[in-house]
N, C-alpha and C positions, 0 to 999 in steps of 0.2 A: 518935917519929920525929925525928931530928936533921937529917935529911938527905934530899933527895927521892928516893923509891924508883926502882929501875931496872926492867926488863922484860928476861926471859931469854927471847929468840926460839925457841930450841929448846924451852923448855916449852909454847909455845903451839901448837906443831905438834900437841900432846895435843887441839886443838879438831878439827882435821880427822879425826883417829883416833878420837875421839867419834863424830862425824857417820858415818863410814864403818861403824863397828860398829852404827850403829842401822840403818842402810840395809842392812846383811848380814842384819841380824835381822828384817827387815821391819817395823821400827816406825816408820819415815819413809821417804818418797820420796828426800828429799835435805835439804838444810841449807846455809845461807851464813850467814857471821860476819863481823864486823868490829870491831876494836879500836883505839881512839885512845890514845896516852899522849902527855902533855906537849904536846898540839896536833897530834901528826901521827899518821896512820893507818900503825900498826906491824905489824898483822896484817891479811891478808883471806884467806878459803878459801871457796870452792864445791864442795859435794860432792855426788853424787847426780845424781836426776832431777828436773828441772822438769816433765816429762810423762813417764812410764815408759813407756807405750804407745808414745810418737813416738820414746822413746829420745833424748829431748831434754835434754841436760844442765843442771843448774841453773849459772848463771853469777852473778858479782859484782853484775852490773845487772837482774836478777832482779826483778819486781815482786810484792809479796805483798801480800794481804789484812792489813791490820795490826789490823782490830777494835777489841779496846779501847785500843791503843795511840794511838788517836785522841783519847781523852780527855785527857791530858795536853795536847795541840796545841790543842785548845778552851779549856782552862783558861787556858794561856800568851796565846791571843788575847785572852781577857776580862782579864786583867791588863794588857794594852796600854791598854785603854779605863780600868782603874783609873789607871795611870800618867799618862794625860792628863786626867784629870779629868771624863771623861764620865759614869763611874759610880762609886759607892763600893760596897765590899764589904758593907755593911748596908744597901744602900736595899732597899727592898721590890719584888722584881721585877715586882708587877702595876702599876708604874708603865709597865711595857713590855709585860707580859702580864696586861692585866685578866682575861682570861679566867680566871685562877688566883686572883682577889682572893676573900677571906671563902670559902675552901673548907673544909666539915664534915671531921671527923676520926672514924674509927671507934673505938667504944669498945675494941674489941679485934679484933686482926688477921681473925678469922674470923667478923665480926658480918655482919647484914644491912646492905646499903646505906644503910639510912635510920636505923641504930642508931648516932648520931652525938652528939659534942659541939662544942663552938664552937671556931673555931682559936683559938690564945691569942696569935697572932703571925704577921704576914705571912712568907712564904717570902722570904729575901733571897738577893742575890748570892752571898753565902758559903755558904749553904745549899746552893745549886747546885753549888758548886765542890767541896764536902767531901761531897757525897752525904747530906746530913742535910735533904733538903727535904721528906721525908715521902713522895714518891714512889718507886716500887720497880716492877722488872720483875713482869711478871705470873706468870713461873715462881717466883718466890719470895713469892707470897701465896695463902694458903689460901682456901677459901670465896669467897664472891659477889663480892668485889672481883676476885681472880685471875679469875674465870670472866668478869667485865665486860670487865676488861683484855685477855683474851684475844679476846673478841668482837671489840674494836675493832684488835685487831693486836698489842695489848702492849708490843711493841717498833716502832718505826718503819718503814716500810716503803719502799721506793726509790721508790714512786709515789704516797706520800700528799702530799695538798697540807699544808704546814707549820702555816697557820693553820687550816685545819680539825681537823689532828690535835690542837693545842693546845686547840682549841674543844671537842672529844670528851674530851680530858683532864680539862678545867675542869668536865665533868659529873659526875665520880667524887670520892669522898670521900680522903683522905688516909689512909695507914695508921698513921702517926704524927704528933705536933704538929712544924712545922718546928724543926729544930734538936737533935730528941730523940735521935735513933738514925740511926748510919749504915745507910742503904737504898739498896745499891747498884744502880744499873738506870740508869733513864731521866734522870736529872738532868742529864746533858749533852746529852743530846738538846733537852732543854727549853732549856739553856743555849745551844746554837748557833741555836735559834730567836729568842732575846732578843738575841743578839749581831748577828742580821742585821736586827733590828727597829732596834737602836742605830745599826748603822752604815748603814742606809738603803741597803742593798742585799743581793744574794744572800749567804748565809754563804760560798760559795766565794770570792767575791770580796773580802770583808772578810779571810778568812784569806791570801789571795794579797797582798793590799796590807801586811799587818801581820806576817806571820809566812814565808810560802813565799817572796816576792821578797827580803825582806832576806836570808835564809838561803839562797839559791838552791836552794830545795828544789822544783826543776822537774819531778819525778816524782812527788809527792804532792799528791793529789787525791781526788776522789770517785769517779772511773773511771780506768780504767788509759789513760795517753796511749797506749801501744803495746801492744795487747791481746795481740800474739805473744809478749810478755816476762812476762805473767802466769803464775805458777806454778799447775798444777792442785790443787786442792783434795781430800785423800783422807780417807777415814775407814776404820776396821776393819770389814770386812765378817763375816758370820757365820761363816767359817772363820778368822778372825783376819787374813786377808790384807788389805793395802790395797785400797779401791776408790775410784773418785771419787765425789764426793758431789755428786749432782744439781744440789740447789739452789745449793749455794757455786759451782759452775761454769756457773751460768746467764749468759746475755750481757748482764744488767744490769750487769755491772763494765765493759762496753764501751761505755756510754753513759751521759752525765751524769744524775744522777737528779733527780726532782722535789724529794725531802726528803734533804737533805744532812746526815747523822747525824754529829752531832759525839761521840756516844757510841759507834760503832763502823763508822762506813761509809767510812772512809779506806783508799787504798792508797798504798805507799810503797816506796820501795828502802832498802837498809842505810845507802848513803852518804848519802841525804837524812836519815835519821833520826839518823845520826851527828851531823850538823850541828845538829840540834834538839838532842840531848842534850848536846854539847859548850856550846852556848849557856847551857843552865841550868848547867850545870858551872862556866862562867866568867862567872857572875854577870850573866848577861842579854848577853854580848856576843859575838861571833864574827866574827873575821877585820876588827877595827876597826869593825864595826857593832853600836851599843848597842841591841838589839830591845826589851829590858827593863829596868828598872831594878835594880840590885842590891837594893835592899830589897824589891821585888817577888818575887825570884827567892827570898830569902832566905824570906818569908812561905810561898811553895810549898813550899820544903823544911823548914816546921817543922810538928810534929805538931799538929793541931788537934783531936783525939779527947780525950775524959775516958776514965777509967779503965774507967767503966761503958760507954761507947760501945765500946771495945775488947773488952769482955767479952762484950757483949749486942749484938752486931752483926747486924744482917738481909744476911747476906751469903753467898752459896752458893758461894763460893770453897774452897779448901783447908780443912781443920780447924785449928784454933789459927793463923789466919792472922796475928793481931795478936798473938799470943804475943812475936815479937820485933821488930815494927814498928809504928809509928803511921801516920796518912795525914795529908798536907798538903792542898795544894789542887792536887789533879790526879795525885798522885805518893805512892808508899809510901815510908818513911824508915826504915832499920834503926837499931833503938837499942839491940839487946839480942843480942849474939853467943852468949849460952848455948844458946839453942835453935833458932839459924838452920840450916836444912836444907841449907846449902851456904858454904862459905867465903865470908866478905864483910868489910865493915869497918863502924864504926858511922859514920852520917850516909850511907851510900849509898841513893841513891834511884831509882826508876824504875816502870816498869808492863809488864804483859804484855798478850797478846792471845789470843783463843779459838781461833785457828788455830794456835798455837803461836810467834808472835812475842814477843821479848823484850827488853827493854833495862833498863840499870843505868848511872849514872853514880857514882863513887867519888872524892869531893872529896878525901879522905886519900893516895890515890894518881893523883891528876890523870889518871884513866882513865875512858873512855866503853867499853862493851862492849854490842853488838846482835848478835843472832840472829834465823833466821827458818827455821821449818819451815813446812809446810802441811797438817798433819792436823789435823782438828777434834778438840775438846774439850781446852781449855786445862789442866782439872787433869791429865788422864792424860797429857799432853806436858811436865809439870811436872819430872820426872825428867832429861829432856834438857837442859832450861833451868838445873836447878841443877847437872848434871854441866858444861855449859857455863861457869857462874859460877865453879864450883870449879877450873875448867881455867884460866881466865883468870886468878884471884886466885892460884893458885899459882905462876903466872909473874912475879909481882911478887917482887922479891928486893931485899936491902938494899943 
C-alpha cells in the first residue's frame, strides 16, 4: 500500500447491526465498540442492555470485567522497568520471588508430585511475559498437579494474600522446564506479584504510576470506581437463554481486592483501553507522553515462540490458535492470513478476555479496534469478536 488507508464510516455501521442481531437472537445482552483511525476515534456504538432485568441500556462509558485483557497491561508495566534498567528480561525471577527458586519439574504432566527432575535453569522475567514459566492454570493440568493447584484455588482469589499465594505455589513442581512450552495460565499473576516487589508498593499503585496516569486511564483498576456502570455478566442457562452469573456478579468487583490479579483481575472502559492500544500502536507514545520506548514495544510485538511451541502449546483456547499468529510479550501477533478466521492484516496484535472483551491494533491500517460484551466463555464468544473484526477491517478502503 503506497498511501494511508481510509475508513468508510458507512461500513462501520455494520458493527452496531452485528451487535443488534446478536442481542435479538439472545446470544449477548449488549455490546460496546470503539474504533480509532489515524489517532482519532472515528466510531463508537453501544447496543443492547447493560442489565436486562433493570432495562438499563449499554452506554459508551459502561465498565467491563476485562479478564485476560489485563495481561497485556501487566506486561507493558513490566517493560517500563526494563526500560529504566530496574530489571532485565533474562533476570531470574527468584531475585524477587525466592519462593520460586530451584523448583522441581514433573517427569510428565500426569506424574505424581514427587516424580520429578531438577530444574535446568531458573525462571526468567521473559518466561513470565511469554507464558513459558512452567506454571499453568489448574484447569489445563491433569493428575495430581491439577488436583493440588485446585486445592490452593488454582487461580488467584480476590481475598488471597499475594505473598501467601506465591509461597503455596512455590511448594508445587512445574509442569515443564522454564522456557520449554507455552503454558498459558498464571504467569501474569506471578508477574504482578513480582512487579509489586520490584516497585516496593501495591501492584495497583505501580500500575497507576507507570501506565494508568500517563495514559489517563482513570476507569481501569482492580474494582469498579463506579459500580453502577458495571455491566451485568451473563452465561447461557439450561434453556439457552442468558442468565446472570452469580459468581461474576458478586460484590467483589465493588471493592479493592487483596490480591490484584495481573492475569485477569482488572475492569476498564473501552475509551481507557483504546488509549492503551493506541500507545502500543504508536511505538509507546500517546498524545505526547512516551510511556514505553519504541524498542520495548517492538519486542512486545515480536513473536517469541518456536515452531515447536506454536504446535505443541499447552493452551486451552480455540483449536489451531497459533496456526496464523505467534505470541510476543503479552500479545498475539498475526503473521499468516491464509487461515485467519476473520479479515485481518499481517502484524495485527492484541488479546481477548473470558467475558467477551476483545482488542486488536493494526499497524498497517493505523487502526485500533476494541469491543466488549459480558457473556462468560471466551471461546463461545469468539464468533462475535471475529465478526466485529471483519466488520472493522471491511471498512478500511484505499
